[in-house]
C-alpha positions in Angstrom: 7.4 1.7 -5.8 10.9 3.0 -5.3 10.9 6.7 -5.6 9.0 7.5 -8.8 9.9 4.3 -10.6 7.7 1.2 -10.4 8.8 -2.3 -11.0 7.2 -2.2 -14.5 7.8 -0.2 -17.6 6.2 3.1 -18.6 4.4 1.4 -21.5 2.9 -1.2 -19.2 2.0 1.5 -16.7 0.1 3.5 -19.4 -1.6 0.3 -20.6 -2.8 -0.5 -17.0 -4.0 3.0 -16.4 -5.8 3.0 -19.8 -7.7 -0.2 -19.0 -8.7 1.0 -15.5 -10.0 4.3 -16.9 -11.7 2.5 -19.8 -13.6 0.3 -17.4 -14.7 3.5 -15.6 -16.0 5.0 -18.8 -17.8 1.8 -19.7 -19.6 1.4 -16.3 -20.5 5.1 -15.9 -21.9 5.5 -19.4 -23.7 2.1 -19.4 -25.7 3.0 -16.3 -26.2 6.7 -16.9 -26.7 6.8 -20.6 -27.1 3.5 -22.4 -29.3 1.7 -19.9 -31.9 4.5 -20.0 -32.1 4.1 -23.8 -33.0 0.4 -23.4 -35.5 1.2 -20.7 -37.3 3.8 -22.7 -37.5 1.3 -25.6 -39.3 -1.1 -23.2 -41.8 1.6 -22.2 -40.3 3.2 -19.1 -41.1 6.9 -18.5 -38.4 9.5 -18.5 -39.4 10.5 -14.9 -38.9 6.9 -13.9 -35.4 6.5 -15.3 -34.2 10.0 -14.1 -32.8 8.3 -11.0 -30.1 6.7 -13.2 -28.5 10.1 -13.6 -27.8 10.2 -9.9 -25.7 7.1 -9.9 -22.5 9.0 -10.8 -22.8 11.1 -7.6 -19.9 9.2 -5.9 -17.5 10.6 -8.5 -18.5 14.1 -7.5 -17.9 13.6 -3.8 -14.9 11.3 -3.9 -12.8 14.2 -2.6 -14.2 13.4 0.9 -12.9 9.9 0.8 -9.5 10.7 -0.7 -7.8 11.7 2.6 -8.8 8.3 4.2 -7.3 6.4 1.2 -4.1 8.3 1.5 -3.7 7.6 5.2 -5.2 4.1 5.8 -3.5 1.4 3.7 -1.4 -1.8 4.0 2.2 -0.8 3.6 3.3 -4.3 2.6 0.7 -4.5 -0.1 1.1 -0.9 -1.4 -0.6 2.4 -0.9 -2.5 2.3 -4.2 -2.9 -1.5 -4.5 -4.6 -1.6 -1.1 -7.7 0.0 -2.8 -7.3 -0.7 -6.5 -7.2 -4.5 -6.1 -10.3 -5.0 -3.8 -12.4 -2.5 -5.6 -11.6 -4.0 -9.0 -12.6 -7.5 -7.7 -15.9 -6.0 -6.4 -16.6 -4.2 -9.7 -15.7 -7.2 -11.8 -17.8 -9.5 -9.7 -20.8 -7.3 -9.9 -20.5 -6.9 -13.7 -20.2 -10.7 -14.1 -23.2 -11.3 -11.8 -25.3 -8.6 -13.5 -24.5 -10.1 -16.9 -26.7 -13.2 -16.1 -29.7 -11.1 -15.1 -29.4 -7.8 -16.9 -31.8 -8.7 -19.8 -34.5 -9.9 -17.4 -34.2 -6.7 -15.4 -34.5 -4.6 -18.6 -37.5 -6.6 -19.9 -39.2 -6.3 -16.5 -38.3 -2.6 -16.3 -37.0 -3.2 -12.8 -35.4 0.3 -12.4 -35.1 0.0 -8.6 -32.9 -3.1 -8.7 -30.9 -1.7 -11.6 -30.3 1.6 -9.7 -29.2 -0.3 -6.6 -26.8 -2.5 -8.6 -25.5 0.6 -10.5 -24.8 2.5 -7.3 -23.1 -0.6 -5.7 -20.9 -0.8 -8.8 -20.1 2.9 -9.2 -19.3 3.6 -5.6 -16.3 1.2 -5.4 -15.3 2.4 -8.8 -15.1 6.0 -7.5 -12.7 4.8 -4.8 -10.7 2.9 -7.4 -10.5 6.2 -9.4 -8.9 8.0 -6.4 -6.3 5.3 -6.1 -5.7 5.1 -9.8 -5.2 8.8 -10.0 -2.7 8.6 -7.2 -1.0 5.7 -9.0 -0.6 7.8 -12.1 1.0 10.5 -10.1 3.4 8.0 -8.6 4.4 6.3 -11.8 5.5 9.3 -13.8 7.7 12.3 -13.1 6.5 15.9 -13.1 7.9 16.4 -16.6 5.8 13.5 -17.9 2.6 14.3 -16.0 0.7 14.7 -19.2 0.8 10.9 -19.8 -1.5 9.8 -16.9 -3.8 12.6 -17.9 -3.8 11.2 -21.5 -4.4 7.7 -20.2 -7.4 9.0 -18.3 -8.9 11.1 -21.1 -8.4 8.5 -23.8 -9.4 5.5 -21.6 -12.6 7.2 -20.4 -13.5 8.4 -23.9 -12.9 5.0 -25.4 -15.1 3.5 -22.7 -17.8 6.0 -23.5 -17.6 4.9 -27.1 -17.9 1.2 -26.3 -20.8 1.6 -23.9 -22.7 4.5 -25.5 -22.2 3.9 -29.2 -20.8 0.5 -30.1 -23.1 -1.5 -27.7 -26.2 0.4 -28.9 -25.3 -0.2 -32.6 -24.3 -3.9 -32.3 -27.3 -4.6 -30.1 -29.7 -3.2 -32.7 -31.2 -5.8 -35.0 -32.0 -3.1 -37.5 -28.3 -1.9 -37.7 -26.9 -5.5 -37.8 -29.5 -6.7 -40.4 -28.6 -3.8 -42.7 -24.8 -3.7 -42.3 -23.6 -7.0 -40.8 -25.9 -10.0 -41.3 -26.3 -11.6 -44.7 -29.7 -12.9 -43.7 -32.2 -11.2 -41.4 -32.1 -12.1 -37.7 -34.2 -11.4 -34.7 -31.4 -9.9 -32.5 -28.2 -7.9 -32.9 -24.8 -9.4 -32.9 -23.9 -8.3 -29.3 -26.2 -8.8 -26.3 -26.0 -6.6 -23.2 -25.3 -9.8 -21.2 -22.2 -10.7 -23.3 -21.0 -7.1 -23.3 -21.0 -6.9 -19.4 -19.6 -10.4 -19.1 -16.7 -9.7 -21.4 -15.6 -6.5 -19.7 -16.2 -7.9 -16.3 -14.0 -10.9 -17.2 -11.3 -8.6 -18.7 -11.2 -6.5 -15.5 -11.0 -9.7 -13.4 -8.0 -11.1 -15.4 -6.1 -7.8 -15.5 -6.7 -7.3 -11.8 -5.4 -10.8 -11.0 -2.2 -10.0 -12.9 -2.0 -6.6 -11.2 -2.6 -8.3 -7.8 -0.1 -11.1 -8.0 2.6 -10.1 -10.5 3.1 -6.3 -10.1 4.5 -5.1 -6.8 4.3 -1.7 -5.2 7.0 -1.1 -2.7 6.5 1.0 0.4 9.2 3.7 0.6 10.0 4.7 4.2 9.9 8.5 4.8 13.3 10.1 4.2 15.1 11.9 6.9 13.2 15.0 7.9 9.9 13.5 6.5 7.1 11.9 8.5 3.9 10.1 7.9 1.0 12.5 7.5 -2.0 11.8 9.8 -5.6 12.0 8.6 -6.1 15.2 10.5 -3.1 16.8 8.9 -4.1 15.5 5.5 -7.6 17.0 5.8 -6.3 20.3 7.0 -3.6 20.4 4.4 -6.3 21.0 1.8 -6.6 24.5 3.0 -3.5 25.3 0.9 -5.9 25.5 -2.1 -7.8 28.3 -0.5 -5.0 30.2 1.3 -2.5 30.2 -1.5 -3.7 32.9 -4.0 -2.2 31.1 -7.0 -3.8 27.8 -6.1 -7.1 29.4 -5.3 -7.1 31.1 -8.7 -6.6 27.6 -10.2 -9.6 26.4 -8.3 -11.7 29.2 -9.8 -10.3 28.3 -13.2 -11.4 24.7 -12.8 -14.9 25.8 -11.7 -15.6 28.4 -14.3 -13.4 27.6 -17.4 -16.5 26.4 -19.2 -18.8 29.3 -18.1 -18.5 31.2 -21.4 -19.7 28.3 -23.5 -21.9 26.2 -21.3 -25.3 27.8 -22.3 -24.8 27.2 -26.0 -22.9 23.9 -25.6 -25.4 22.3 -23.2 -28.5 23.3 -25.3 -27.0 22.9 -28.8 -28.2 19.4 -29.6 -31.5 19.8 -27.7 -32.5 23.0 -29.5 -31.7 21.5 -32.9 -33.7 18.4 -32.1 -36.6 20.6 -31.0 -36.5 22.3 -34.4 -36.7 19.0 -36.2 -33.0 17.9 -36.7 -32.7 14.1 -36.5 -31.0 13.0 -33.2 -29.5 10.0 -35.1 -27.5 12.4 -37.3 -26.1 14.1 -34.3 -25.1 10.8 -32.7 -23.3 9.6 -35.8 -21.3 12.9 -36.0 -20.3 12.6 -32.3 -19.3 8.9 -32.8 -16.9 9.9 -35.6 -15.5 12.9 -33.7 -14.7 10.7 -30.7 -11.9 9.2 -32.7 -10.7 12.7 -33.6 -10.6 13.6 -29.9 -8.6 10.5 -29.1 -6.1 11.3 -31.9 -5.8 14.9 -30.7 -5.0 13.6 -27.2 -2.1 11.7 -28.6 -0.7 14.9 -30.1 -0.9 16.9 -26.9 2.6 15.9 -25.6 4.1 17.2 -28.9 2.2 20.5 -28.6 3.3 21.0 -25.0 7.0 20.8 -26.1 6.4 24.1 -27.9 4.2 25.9 -25.3 2.8 25.6 -21.8 -0.5 24.1 -20.7 -1.9 27.5 -19.8 -0.7 29.1 -23.0 -2.2 26.2 -25.0 -5.5 26.4 -23.2 -6.0 30.1 -23.9 -5.2 29.5 -27.5 -7.9 26.9 -27.8 -10.2 29.1 -25.8 -10.0 31.8 -28.4 -10.9 29.4 -31.2 -13.7 27.9 -29.1 -15.2 31.3 -28.5 -15.5 31.9 -32.3 -17.0 28.4 -32.7 -19.5 29.0 -29.9 -20.8 32.2 -31.6 -21.2 30.3 -34.8 -23.0 27.5 -32.9 -25.4 30.1 -31.4 -26.1 31.4 -34.9 -26.9 27.9 -36.2 -29.3 27.3 -33.2 -31.2 30.5 -33.8 -31.5 30.2 -37.5 -31.9 26.5 -38.2 -34.8 25.4 -40.4 -35.7 21.9 -41.6 -34.9 22.9 -45.2 -31.2 23.4 -44.1 -30.9 19.6 -43.6 -30.2 19.1 -47.3 -27.7 22.0 -47.5 -24.0 21.1 -47.9 -23.1 24.5 -46.5 -25.1 23.8 -43.3 -23.5 20.4 -42.9 -20.1 22.0 -43.4 -20.7 24.5 -40.6 -22.2 21.8 -38.4 -19.3 19.4 -38.7 -16.8 22.3 -38.3 -18.3 23.6 -35.0 -18.7 20.0 -33.7 -15.0 19.3 -34.6 -13.7 22.4 -32.9 -16.0 21.8 -29.8 -14.7 18.3 -29.5 -11.1 19.3 -29.8 -11.4 22.1 -27.3 -13.2 19.8 -24.8 -10.5 17.2 -25.0 -7.8 19.9 -24.8 -9.3 21.3 -21.6 -9.7 17.9 -20.1 -6.1 16.8 -20.9 -4.4 20.1 -20.1 -6.3 20.6 -16.7 -5.4 17.0 -15.9 -1.8 17.6 -16.6 -1.7 20.8 -14.5 -3.5 19.0 -11.6 -1.0 16.1 -11.7 1.9 18.6 -11.4 0.2 20.4 -8.5 -0.5 17.1 -6.7 3.1 16.2 -6.9 4.3 19.5 -5.5 2.0 20.5 -2.7 2.9 18.3 0.2 4.5 14.9 0.6 2.0 12.1 1.2 -0.9 14.3 -0.1 -0.7 13.3 -3.8 -3.8 11.1 -4.0 -5.9 13.5 -2.0 -4.8 16.4 -4.0 -5.4 14.9 -7.4 -8.8 13.6 -6.2 -9.8 17.0 -4.9 -8.8 18.8 -8.1 -10.5 16.3 -10.4 -13.7 16.5 -8.3 -13.6 20.3 -8.6 -13.1 20.1 -12.4 -15.9 17.6 -12.8 -18.2 19.5 -10.5 -17.5 22.8 -12.3 -18.5 21.3 -15.7 -21.7 19.7 -14.3 -22.7 22.8 -12.3 -22.2 25.1 -15.3 -24.3 22.9 -17.6 -27.0 22.4 -14.9 -27.4 26.1 -14.4 -27.4 26.7 -18.2 -30.1 24.2 -18.9 -32.1 25.5 -15.9 -32.3 29.1 -17.3 -32.2 28.5 -21.1 -36.0 28.4 -21.3 -36.7 31.1 -18.7 -34.7 34.0 -20.1 -33.9 35.5 -23.5 -31.4 33.1 -25.2 -29.4 35.8 -27.0 -29.0 37.9 -23.9 -27.8 35.0 -21.7 -25.4 33.8 -24.5 -23.8 37.2 -24.8 -23.7 37.5 -21.0 -21.8 34.2 -20.8 -19.3 35.1 -23.5 -18.5 38.5 -21.9 -18.4 37.4 -18.2 -16.8 34.1 -18.9 -14.1 35.5 -21.2 -13.5 38.5 -18.9 -13.1 36.2 -15.8 -10.6 33.9 -17.5 -8.6 36.9 -18.7 -8.4 38.2 -15.1 -7.1 34.8 -14.0 -4.6 34.4 -16.7 -1.7 36.3 -15.1 -2.1 34.3 -11.8 -2.3 31.0 -13.7 0.9 31.8 -15.6 2.6 32.7 -12.3 1.5 29.4 -10.8 2.9 27.6 -13.9 6.2 29.5 -13.5 6.4 28.7 -9.8 5.8 25.0 -10.4 8.4 25.0 -13.0 11.0 26.6 -10.8 10.2 24.4 -7.9 10.6 21.3 -10.1 14.1 22.4 -10.8 14.9 23.1 -7.1 12.9 20.1 -5.8 10.8 22.3 -3.5 7.1 22.2 -2.7 4.4 24.7 -3.1 3.4 26.2 0.2 
């Protein structure tokens, strides 16, 4: 890459980022969500398949590997390609190999082998994610930092849909016999083996093209610049804790979901406990996924009128009202409401708002993190974006984990109100510093300085 411009177009850059992120969404959701569904159908106990939820752990600790990926690479091959190409070959090879044995492993309920293969696939994928995040920061200027964030959000969301919804439906003989086949058959139209084989092959073909036909040029440090050592890169992360504005952003990433996590994390579970069909919830979420992707495409236009922080707080206010309504639905739902048009209207409305706010937070935080990563320290871009992404993902998982841990132990109403008051108050306290950070980044873009 020469400066900020690669040897391929912005449209091709977005497409490549989208495919890489889509593969991440497919692999993670296949092992963590879809595979357990198939295993339960075969008779596996929930306690036995719980280990599958631990397979995404590499994505939560990838920040520890990011400094090494930023320092150790082959200059002639490319800083990002040094890791994207080999990890993609590994992931594609494992998916193709697994496609030949996956049905046998499911039928035999061989959870141990599936967990080992899943971890072996997801770990290199987490390293690929670090490099792809850095590639996105390299390919686009600060003013266009929303685009790699959109590629990530839409790509991962679409991968989620393919692995969690489309595969389950097209693999179901009941669904296919009812809606697709003219005559009854004994299996769905799409097998798990064909699904893994197709996307393993797709990744292999794209990676061969990326490997041999797209070039990433090494740009020698300009006068006054120097290569950053591993020690310097690791210690440079202290800027996120010593700079008051950046530290406020870290707190924001960790706790921006605190106000809503109790109701959001338990919404589906409590409705199902009260007799609401889980299939109905899945169908609603499948449709809303397309709404979320459409909204992501509109984000760049919205950001032309306001800032990321301003837009986030606007959606936060709407989400707060939705969360209160969701709490009311949880507390007052009865099975007789299932046939009520009014109930369905409220349910679809709160699900729609929740989906839009989730996608807004994901895209806006991704855009801000990309800007910060490009303006903290030269040579620290990949490490910075990996660190901020890990903090954001950890914050969401941690808030949901704590919420689900206490939802049955304490009064639901008391904890919900506590979350709304404390979460909203905390974000209001952070708002001024976040706006100052946004203003400082904007001014430094114009003066081509770095945040220190």
